[in-house]
C-alpha positions in Angstrom: 12.6 -6.5 5.5 13.8 -3.2 6.8 10.3 -2.3 8.0 9.9 -5.7 9.7 13.2 -5.3 11.5 12.3 -1.8 12.6 9.0 -3.0 14.0 10.5 -5.6 16.3 13.9 -4.1 17.0 15.2 -4.0 20.6 12.3 -5.9 22.2 13.4 -7.8 25.3 11.7 -11.1 24.4 11.4 -14.1 26.6 10.6 -17.6 25.3 7.3 -17.6 27.2 5.9 -14.4 25.9 2.4 -14.4 24.6 2.1 -12.3 21.4 -0.9 -11.0 19.6 -0.4 -9.8 16.0 -2.9 -7.5 14.3 -3.3 -6.5 10.6 -1.2 -9.4 9.4 -1.6 -10.0 5.7 1.7 -11.9 5.4 3.5 -14.2 7.7 6.7 -12.3 7.1 5.7 -9.9 9.9 5.3 -12.8 12.3 8.8 -14.3 11.8 10.5 -12.5 14.7 7.9 -13.2 17.4 7.6 -16.8 16.2 11.4 -17.3 16.7 11.6 -15.4 19.9 8.6 -16.8 21.9 8.2 -20.5 21.0 6.9 -21.5 24.4 4.4 -18.6 24.9 2.9 -18.7 21.5 1.8 -16.3 18.8 -1.8 -15.5 17.9 -2.5 -13.9 14.5 -5.8 -12.1 14.1 -6.9 -12.0 10.4 -9.4 -9.3 9.2 -11.2 -11.6 6.8 -11.3 -15.0 5.3 -9.2 -14.0 2.3 -6.3 -13.0 4.6 -6.9 -16.2 6.7 -6.7 -18.4 3.6 -3.5 -16.6 2.4 -1.8 -17.1 5.7 -3.0 -20.7 6.0 -1.2 -21.4 2.7 2.0 -19.9 4.0 1.9 -21.9 7.2 3.1 -25.0 5.3 6.6 -23.3 5.2 6.8 -23.6 9.0 7.4 -26.5 11.3 4.2 -27.5 13.1 5.6 -26.4 16.5 6.3 -22.9 15.2 3.0 -22.2 13.6 0.9 -19.5 15.1 -2.8 -19.7 16.0 -4.9 -18.0 13.3 -8.2 -16.3 14.1 -10.6 -14.4 11.9 -12.6 -11.3 12.8 -12.2 -8.8 15.5 -10.8 -9.2 19.0 -14.1 -10.6 20.2 -12.8 -13.9 18.7 -10.4 -14.2 21.6 -11.4 -15.6 25.1 -12.3 -12.6 27.3 -9.7 -13.5 29.9 -6.8 -13.9 27.5 -4.0 -11.4 27.9 -0.8 -10.9 26.0 2.8 -9.7 26.9 3.1 -8.0 23.5 0.5 -6.7 21.1 1.9 -5.6 17.7 1.2 -5.4 14.0 1.5 -3.6 10.7 -1.6 -1.5 9.9 -2.5 0.0 6.6 -5.0 2.6 5.3 -8.0 0.3 5.6 -7.3 -0.3 9.3 -7.1 3.5 10.1 -10.7 4.4 9.5 -12.5 5.8 12.6 -15.0 2.9 13.2 -12.3 0.3 12.9 -10.0 2.0 15.3 -12.6 2.6 18.0 -13.3 -1.2 18.1 -9.7 -2.1 17.8 -8.6 0.1 20.7 -11.3 -1.3 23.0 -10.1 -4.8 22.1 -6.4 -3.9 22.7 -7.1 -2.6 26.2 -9.3 -5.6 27.0 -6.5 -8.1 26.2 -3.6 -6.1 27.7 -2.2 -6.3 31.2 -0.1 -3.7 33.2 3.1 -5.1 31.7 2.0 -5.4 28.1 4.2 -3.8 25.4 2.7 -2.3 22.2 4.4 -2.1 18.8 2.4 -0.8 15.9 3.8 0.1 12.4 1.3 2.3 10.6 1.7 2.8 6.8 -0.5 5.3 4.9 -0.2 6.7 1.4 0.1 10.5 1.3 -1.7 10.5 -2.1 -4.1 8.3 -3.9 -3.4 7.1 -7.5 -5.1 10.1 -9.1 -3.2 12.5 -6.8 0.1 10.9 -7.5 -0.5 11.1 -11.2 -1.4 14.8 -10.9 1.8 15.4 -8.8 3.9 13.9 -11.6 2.1 15.9 -14.3 0.5 12.8 -15.8 -3.2 13.3 -14.8 -5.9 14.5 -17.1 -8.2 17.4 -16.0 -10.9 14.8 -15.9 -9.3 13.3 -12.7 -9.3 16.5 -10.7 -12.6 15.8 -8.8 -11.3 12.3 -7.9 -8.0 13.8 -6.6 -10.1 16.0 -4.2 -12.2 12.9 -3.2 -9.0 11.0 -2.4 -7.7 13.8 -0.2 -10.9 13.9 1.8 -10.6 10.2 2.4 -7.0 10.4 3.4 -7.7 13.2 5.9 -10.4 11.0 7.6 -7.8 8.3 8.5 -7.2 8.1 12.2 -4.0 9.2 13.9 -4.3 6.6 16.7 -1.5 7.9 18.9 -3.8 10.4 20.5 -6.5 7.8 21.1 -4.0 5.4 22.6 -2.6 8.1 24.9 -6.1 8.9 26.1 -6.7 5.2 26.7 -3.8 4.9 29.2 -0.8 4.2 27.0 2.6 5.9 27.4 4.0 6.2 23.9 7.0 7.1 21.9 6.5 7.7 18.1 8.9 7.8 15.2 7.7 8.9 11.7 9.4 9.0 8.3 8.5 9.4 4.6 9.4 6.8 1.9 8.8 7.2 -1.8 7.8 4.0 -3.7 8.0 3.7 -7.4 5.4 1.3 -8.7 5.7 0.1 -12.3 2.7 0.8 -14.5 0.8 -2.3 -15.5 -2.6 -3.9 -15.4 -1.7 -5.3 -12.0 -1.1 -1.8 -10.6 -4.4 -0.7 -12.0 -6.2 -3.7 -10.6 -4.7 -3.2 -7.2 -6.7 0.0 -6.9 -9.5 -0.3 -9.4 -10.7 -3.9 -9.2 -14.3 -4.2 -8.2 -14.5 -4.5 -4.4 -11.0 -3.2 -3.8 -10.4 -1.0 -0.6 -9.9 2.0 -2.9 -13.1 1.5 -4.8 -15.0 1.0 -1.6 -13.5 4.2 -0.1 -14.2 6.3 -3.2 -17.8 5.0 -3.6 -19.3 5.7 -7.0 -16.8 6.8 -9.7 -18.0 7.9 -13.0 -17.4 5.4 -15.8 -15.3 7.8 -17.9 -13.2 8.8 -14.9 -12.5 5.2 -14.0 -11.6 4.4 -17.6 -9.2 7.3 -17.8 -7.5 6.4 -14.5 -7.1 2.8 -15.6 -5.8 3.8 -19.0 -3.2 6.1 -17.5 -2.0 3.6 -14.9 -1.7 0.8 -17.5 0.4 3.1 -19.7 3.0 4.3 -17.1 5.6 1.8 -18.2 8.9 1.3 -16.3 8.9 4.9 -15.1 6.1 3.9 -12.9 4.1 5.8 -10.4 5.9 7.7 -7.6 3.9 7.3 -4.4 4.8 8.9 -1.1 4.2 6.7 1.9 4.2 7.9 5.5 5.3 5.3 8.1 4.9 5.7 11.8 6.2 3.4 14.5 4.4 3.5 17.8 5.9 2.0 20.9 3.9 1.9 24.0 3.5 0.7 27.6 0.5 1.0 29.8 0.7 3.7 32.4 0.9 2.1 35.7 -1.6 3.4 38.3 
């Protein structure tokens, strides 16, 4: 809730604002725009069908007149002429890979107008699971190559403020560090290690014995959990007027 409030704080909404939300994996991030702009409307862009289905199920909690429009895919799913008063969202590690950001930035500019406001909350882990285990002293030597692989992946994540500035946005940025404690469990292990998870896709091939050791360690953490540093960045922007 604190992150959500920080994302939308101090926006001078009007009831007729048209709002585009990106990276939405839960309707909780859409509550403030939905309340503030009932006449303009809120469009939520889902990355994939799984996110779309999850949000569809949550829509039942809202009155029909307050439900946003849901679209799946990239910004090409929108009519070419459609522009928004506000473009915002909460983006995670999977959204910060270079190919994704190049496409996303082009779409943002295509659907912005000179008065459009931008609000993006970026959240990225400073360490992967193997790196967090090593930092806490709980990683076997077998995981060392995976720690290095995680760091290379994290370093490749885009810092989009420079891209946005070069594309004509005037920005202010605020960054802070938060440490999360995640209880050890099979759920925690599956979050990273399930077949097809973003982490598995990013790491590529992981040796069977390395994968088994990482899963065993995460399962056995207990209530002490895994201490994971998260870097949050709030980007506020307006287009630079010619």
